[in-house]
C-alpha positions as CSV (number, residue, x, y, z in Angstrom):
1,M,-29.7,35.2,-43.6
2,S,-27.1,32.9,-44.6
3,E,-24.7,34.4,-42.0
4,L,-27.2,33.6,-39.0
5,V,-27.4,29.9,-40.8
6,E,-23.6,30.0,-40.3
7,I,-23.5,30.9,-36.9
8,V,-26.3,28.6,-35.7
9,D,-24.2,25.6,-37.5
10,S,-21.0,26.9,-35.8
11,L,-22.9,26.8,-32.2
12,E,-24.2,23.5,-33.6
13,N,-20.4,22.3,-33.7
14,K,-19.5,23.9,-30.8
15,I,-22.0,22.1,-28.5
16,S,-21.4,18.9,-30.1
17,K,-17.5,19.2,-29.4
18,L,-18.4,20.0,-26.0
19,L,-20.8,17.5,-25.4
20,H,-18.3,14.9,-26.9
21,Q,-15.5,16.0,-24.4
22,L,-18.3,16.0,-21.6
23,A,-18.6,12.4,-22.4
24,L,-14.9,11.8,-22.4
25,L,-14.5,13.2,-19.3
26,Q,-17.1,11.5,-17.6
27,D,-15.9,8.2,-18.8
28,S,-12.3,8.9,-17.6
29,N,-13.9,10.2,-14.2
30,L,-15.5,6.8,-13.8
31,E,-12.5,5.1,-14.5
32,L,-10.4,7.4,-12.1
33,E,-13.1,6.5,-9.5
34,G,-12.6,2.9,-10.1
35,E,-8.7,3.2,-9.5
36,L,-9.0,5.4,-6.3
37,A,-11.5,2.5,-5.0
38,A,-9.2,-0.2,-5.6
39,L,-6.2,1.7,-4.0
40,K,-8.2,2.5,-1.1
41,N,-8.9,-1.1,-0.7
42,E,-5.1,-1.9,-1.0
43,H,-4.5,0.6,1.4
44,E,-6.8,-0.4,4.1
45,V,-5.4,-4.2,3.4
46,A,-1.6,-3.1,3.7
47,L,-2.6,-0.9,7.0
48,A,-4.2,-4.0,8.6
49,S,-1.1,-6.3,7.6
50,V,1.0,-3.5,9.2
51,E,-0.9,-3.5,12.4
52,E,-1.1,-7.4,12.2
53,W,2.9,-7.2,12.0
54,Q,3.1,-4.9,14.8
55,D,0.8,-7.0,17.1
56,K,3.0,-10.2,16.2
57,Y,6.2,-8.2,17.1
58,N,4.6,-6.9,20.4
59,S,3.7,-10.4,21.3
60,L,7.2,-11.9,20.3
61,K,8.7,-9.1,22.3
62,L,6.8,-9.7,25.2
63,A,7.3,-13.8,24.8
64,S,11.1,-13.3,24.7
65,T,11.1,-11.0,27.7
66,I,9.1,-13.2,29.8
67,L,11.3,-16.3,29.0
68,G,14.1,-14.4,31.0
69,S,15.6,-11.8,28.9
70,D,17.0,-9.7,31.7
71,T,17.1,-6.6,29.5
72,N,13.2,-5.8,29.5
73,K,11.8,-7.3,32.5
74,T,10.5,-4.0,33.6
75,E,8.7,-3.7,30.2
76,A,7.4,-7.2,30.6
77,K,6.0,-6.3,34.2
78,L,4.5,-3.1,33.1
79,K,2.6,-5.1,30.3
80,I,1.6,-7.6,32.6
81,N,0.3,-4.8,34.9
82,T,-1.6,-3.2,31.8
83,L,-3.4,-6.3,30.7
84,I,-4.2,-7.1,34.4
85,R,-5.9,-3.3,34.6
86,E,-7.6,-4.2,31.4
87,L,-9.0,-7.5,32.7
88,D,-9.9,-5.7,35.5
89,H,-11.9,-3.3,33.8
90,C,-13.7,-5.8,31.6
91,I,-15.0,-7.7,34.8
92,V,-16.2,-4.5,36.6
93,Q,-18.1,-3.8,32.9
94,L,-19.5,-7.3,32.7
95,S,-20.6,-7.0,36.5
96,E,-22.8,-3.7,35.6
């Protein structure tokens, strides 16, 4: 009978240890999920910043081309034509 009590005590100890380990892992998981969310947010902010700087660069490049740079005149013309096509497309959509 005492062996049975020892086995039950051993099982209770093991279950207690496992429950404690589960609680620690759940806390760690919550902490890691918070860090992941923060890093995703930082990543989105960085991507938005990169996109904004790319737009600014393209605008500056177009402006310098229009202001008289002979090297990129064809690129400026293509960009202007693209903008005109986009405007025409918007006008068509609004008229429908």
